[in-house]
NUPA-472616 format. One record per residue: x, y, z of N, C-alpha, C, O, CB in turn; residue number from 1; residue in three letters. Coordinates in Angstrom, 1 decimal, always signed. Glycine has a CB too. Layout:
# residues N
<<X, Y, Z>, <X, Y, Z>, <X, Y, Z>, <X, Y, Z>, <X, Y, Z>, NUM, "ALA">;
...
//
This chain:
# residues 41
<<+106.4, +149.5, +54.9>, <+105.8, +148.2, +54.4>, <+105.0, +148.7, +53.1>, <+104.2, +149.7, +53.2>, <+104.7, +147.3, +55.6>, 1, "MET">;
<<+105.2, +148.2, +52.2>, <+103.9, +148.4, +51.0>, <+102.5, +147.9, +51.4>, <+102.2, +147.4, +52.4>, <+104.2, +147.6, +49.6>, 2, "THR">;
<<+101.7, +148.1, +50.3>, <+100.2, +148.0, +50.6>, <+100.1, +146.4, +49.9>, <+99.3, +145.5, +50.1>, <+99.2, +149.5, +49.8>, 3, "PRO">;
<<+100.8, +146.5, +49.3>, <+100.4, +145.3, +48.8>, <+101.2, +144.2, +47.6>, <+101.3, +144.5, +46.5>, <+99.1, +145.6, +48.3>, 4, "HIS">;
<<+101.7, +143.0, +48.2>, <+102.1, +142.3, +48.2>, <+102.4, +141.1, +46.9>, <+101.3, +140.5, +46.7>, <+101.8, +142.4, +49.0>, 5, "GLY">;
<<+103.7, +140.5, +46.0>, <+103.6, +139.6, +45.2>, <+104.4, +138.4, +45.1>, <+105.5, +138.4, +44.8>, <+103.7, +140.2, +44.4>, 6, "ALA">;
<<+103.9, +137.3, +45.4>, <+104.8, +136.0, +44.9>, <+105.1, +136.1, +43.1>, <+104.5, +136.3, +42.0>, <+103.6, +134.5, +45.3>, 7, "VAL">;
<<+106.3, +136.0, +43.5>, <+107.1, +135.9, +42.5>, <+107.7, +134.4, +41.8>, <+108.7, +133.7, +42.1>, <+108.0, +136.7, +43.1>, 8, "LEU">;
<<+106.7, +134.2, +40.5>, <+107.4, +132.3, +40.6>, <+108.1, +132.0, +40.3>, <+108.5, +133.1, +40.0>, <+107.0, +131.4, +40.2>, 9, "ASP">;
<<+108.8, +131.4, +40.0>, <+110.2, +131.2, +38.8>, <+109.9, +131.3, +37.0>, <+110.4, +131.3, +35.9>, <+111.0, +129.4, +39.0>, 10, "ALA">;
<<+108.6, +131.4, +37.8>, <+108.7, +131.5, +35.4>, <+108.7, +132.9, +35.1>, <+109.2, +133.5, +34.1>, <+106.8, +130.8, +34.0>, 11, "CYS">;
<<+107.7, +133.8, +36.8>, <+108.5, +135.3, +35.8>, <+110.3, +135.5, +36.4>, <+111.1, +136.1, +35.8>, <+107.2, +137.4, +36.4>, 12, "VAL">;
<<+110.4, +135.1, +37.3>, <+111.9, +135.6, +37.6>, <+113.1, +134.7, +36.3>, <+114.3, +135.1, +36.2>, <+112.3, +135.0, +39.6>, 13, "LEU">;
<<+112.5, +133.5, +35.6>, <+112.8, +132.9, +34.3>, <+114.0, +134.5, +33.1>, <+115.2, +134.6, +32.7>, <+110.7, +132.3, +33.6>, 14, "VAL">;
<<+112.9, +135.2, +32.9>, <+112.6, +136.5, +32.5>, <+113.8, +137.3, +32.4>, <+113.6, +137.6, +33.5>, <+111.7, +137.1, +33.4>, 15, "ASN">;
<<+114.9, +137.9, +32.0>, <+115.7, +138.8, +32.4>, <+114.9, +140.1, +33.1>, <+114.9, +140.7, +34.2>, <+116.7, +139.1, +31.3>, 16, "ALA">;
<<+114.1, +140.1, +31.5>, <+114.2, +141.6, +31.4>, <+112.3, +142.2, +32.1>, <+112.0, +143.4, +32.1>, <+114.5, +142.0, +29.3>, 17, "ALA">;
<<+111.7, +141.1, +32.4>, <+110.7, +140.6, +33.5>, <+111.0, +141.0, +34.9>, <+110.6, +141.6, +35.9>, <+110.6, +139.2, +33.5>, 18, "VAL">;
<<+112.0, +140.3, +34.6>, <+112.4, +140.1, +36.3>, <+113.0, +141.3, +36.8>, <+112.6, +141.5, +38.0>, <+113.5, +139.0, +36.8>, 19, "ARG">;
<<+113.9, +142.2, +36.3>, <+114.6, +143.1, +36.5>, <+113.7, +144.4, +37.1>, <+113.9, +145.2, +38.0>, <+115.2, +143.2, +35.2>, 20, "ASP">;
<<+112.5, +144.5, +36.0>, <+111.7, +145.9, +35.8>, <+110.8, +145.2, +37.1>, <+110.2, +146.0, +37.9>, <+110.8, +146.3, +33.7>, 21, "THR">;
<<+110.5, +143.7, +37.4>, <+109.9, +144.1, +38.8>, <+110.5, +143.8, +40.4>, <+109.9, +143.8, +41.5>, <+108.6, +143.5, +38.7>, 22, "LEU">;
<<+112.0, +143.5, +39.8>, <+112.2, +143.7, +41.2>, <+112.8, +145.6, +41.5>, <+113.2, +146.1, +42.6>, <+113.4, +142.3, +41.8>, 23, "LEU">;
<<+112.8, +146.2, +39.9>, <+113.1, +147.2, +40.5>, <+111.8, +148.4, +40.3>, <+112.0, +149.5, +40.0>, <+114.6, +147.6, +40.1>, 24, "ARG">;
<<+111.3, +148.2, +40.3>, <+109.0, +148.5, +40.9>, <+109.1, +147.7, +43.1>, <+108.6, +147.8, +44.2>, <+107.0, +146.3, +38.9>, 25, "LEU">;
<<+109.7, +147.2, +42.4>, <+109.6, +146.7, +44.5>, <+110.6, +147.7, +44.9>, <+110.5, +148.4, +45.9>, <+110.4, +144.7, +45.3>, 26, "ALA">;
<<+111.7, +147.7, +43.9>, <+112.3, +148.3, +44.5>, <+112.3, +150.1, +44.9>, <+113.1, +151.0, +45.1>, <+113.4, +147.8, +44.0>, 27, "GLN">;
<<+111.2, +150.1, +44.9>, <+110.6, +152.5, +44.4>, <+109.7, +151.7, +45.7>, <+109.0, +152.6, +46.2>, <+109.2, +153.6, +42.0>, 28, "ARG">;
<<+109.4, +150.6, +46.3>, <+108.2, +150.9, +46.7>, <+106.6, +150.0, +45.7>, <+105.9, +149.0, +46.1>, <+108.3, +152.6, +46.5>, 29, "GLY">;
<<+106.6, +150.3, +45.3>, <+105.5, +149.8, +44.4>, <+104.3, +148.6, +45.1>, <+103.1, +148.5, +45.2>, <+106.2, +149.3, +43.1>, 30, "LEU">;
<<+105.5, +147.7, +45.6>, <+105.0, +146.8, +45.7>, <+106.2, +145.7, +47.1>, <+107.3, +146.0, +47.5>, <+104.7, +146.4, +43.9>, 31, "TYR">;
<<+105.4, +144.4, +47.4>, <+106.3, +143.7, +48.7>, <+107.0, +142.4, +47.6>, <+106.2, +141.5, +47.6>, <+104.9, +142.8, +50.3>, 32, "THR">;
<<+108.3, +141.9, +46.5>, <+108.1, +140.6, +46.5>, <+108.2, +140.1, +47.2>, <+108.6, +140.7, +48.2>, <+108.6, +140.0, +45.9>, 33, "PRO">;
<<+107.6, +138.2, +47.3>, <+107.6, +137.3, +48.2>, <+108.0, +136.4, +47.3>, <+107.9, +136.5, +46.1>, <+106.4, +137.1, +49.0>, 34, "TYR">;
<<+108.7, +135.2, +48.1>, <+109.6, +133.6, +46.8>, <+109.8, +132.9, +48.1>, <+110.1, +133.6, +49.0>, <+111.7, +133.9, +45.6>, 35, "TRP">;
<<+109.7, +131.7, +48.3>, <+110.1, +131.0, +48.5>, <+111.7, +130.4, +48.4>, <+112.6, +130.9, +47.6>, <+109.4, +130.6, +48.1>, 36, "SER">;
<<+112.1, +129.2, +49.4>, <+113.1, +128.7, +48.4>, <+112.9, +128.3, +47.6>, <+113.3, +128.9, +46.6>, <+113.9, +127.9, +48.6>, 37, "ASP">;
<<+112.3, +127.3, +47.3>, <+111.9, +126.0, +46.9>, <+111.6, +126.5, +45.1>, <+111.7, +125.8, +44.1>, <+110.2, +125.3, +48.0>, 38, "GLU">;
<<+111.1, +128.1, +45.2>, <+111.3, +128.7, +43.8>, <+112.5, +129.3, +43.1>, <+112.6, +129.6, +41.9>, <+110.5, +129.7, +43.7>, 39, "ILE">;
<<+113.2, +129.4, +44.0>, <+114.8, +130.3, +44.0>, <+115.4, +129.5, +43.8>, <+116.2, +129.6, +42.9>, <+115.4, +130.9, +45.3>, 40, "THR">;
<<+115.2, +128.1, +44.5>, <+116.7, +126.7, +43.4>, <+117.0, +126.4, +42.1>, <+117.9, +125.6, +41.9>, <+116.6, +125.3, +43.4>, 41, "LYS">;
//
């Protein structure tokens, strides 16, 4: 588990370049992304 976490709001996930960058950083273990079902719908 990484020491840092962040909630990824829908406004961040809409832009493909930003979304891809944030998810790639999470894959590398730099932070743990969190979101709810309401955000991803």
